[in-house]
N, C-alpha and C positions, 0 to 999 in steps of 0.2 A: 766286324771291325769295331774297335773300341774308340769312343770319343774321348779325347784328352780333356780332362778337367784341370783347371788352374788352381794352384794353391793361393791362399790369401795374399801372400807376398808377391806372387806373380800377378795377381789381379791388381794389386796396388801399383805395381810398376807400370803395367799397361794403362791403367786409368790415368796415372800421372803424365805419361807421354802421349797418350792418344785421346783421352776423353776426360779432361780435367774437370768438367762440370758434373761428372758422375761420381758416386761414392760406392764403396762396398759395405754393405750392412746386412746382417742376418742372413748371409749366404746369397745375397742378391746384388746385382748392379742396380743402383737407384739414382733417379734424377727427379727433382722437384721443379716444377715450372710455375711461374706466376703469370696469370692471364688477366685480361681486362675485365672479364665477366663470365657468366655462364655460357653464353654462345661461343665465346673465344675458347673456353675450356673444351667444349664439344667439338669445335673445329680442329683443335690440336689432337684430341682423341681420335677423330675420324681420319686424320692424316696418318697417325700411328697405326690405326687398324688396317689401312690399305697396305702399308709397308709390312706389317706383321703377317697379313694374309699371303702376300707375295712371297715372303720368306718361309712360310709355314712354321712360324715360331711366334708364339703369342704371349705378350707380356701381361702382367697384372697392371691394371690402371685404376687409380683412385681419382675420380672426376668430381670436382666440387666447384662452387662459384669462386672464380678467381684463381683456381689452382688445379694442377694435374700432377699426380705422382706416378712415375713409371717404375716398375720393378721387373727385372729380368733375371731368369735362371733357367737352366736346362734341366728340368725336373727328372727326366728319364736317365740323365747322365749323373745326377746327384751333385751338380755344382755348376760352376761358370765354365762355359766352353766358347769356342770361336763363334758359334751361332749367336751368343749373347753380345759379344763385342761387335760382330757384324751388324746386328740389328740396332744396337746403341749408336753406332756410327751412322747408319742410314737415318735414324731418327734425328740425330744432330743435323744432318744434311738437309732434312725437310723442314726444320724449325724456322730457319731464317730469323731475321730481326723481328718481324711482325707476329710470328706465330706463338711465341712464348719466350719468357726471359727466366733466368734462374731465380728461384724463390730465395728470399733472404734466409 
């Protein structure tokens, strides 16, 4: 069974309608979060890791003091798939107001 990959135009349309805090960049869905400090960054990363493990789909995370960058792509499919949109949506659901805010 072949996994559908989305064209850049399709990705942009879905992001606009479903995940407006995310962007499409260098073949990945990306989201930058601003956090209060190192511990808050780690807390966000740990929440994401639990979701990723449950989905068996693992994003690249850049964890730093006061920020976390999330980068999603389905490498074995060569692009953005429903797995990426589903995990991005789950991540949005777990963030809540206290877990992280969009980085400027």
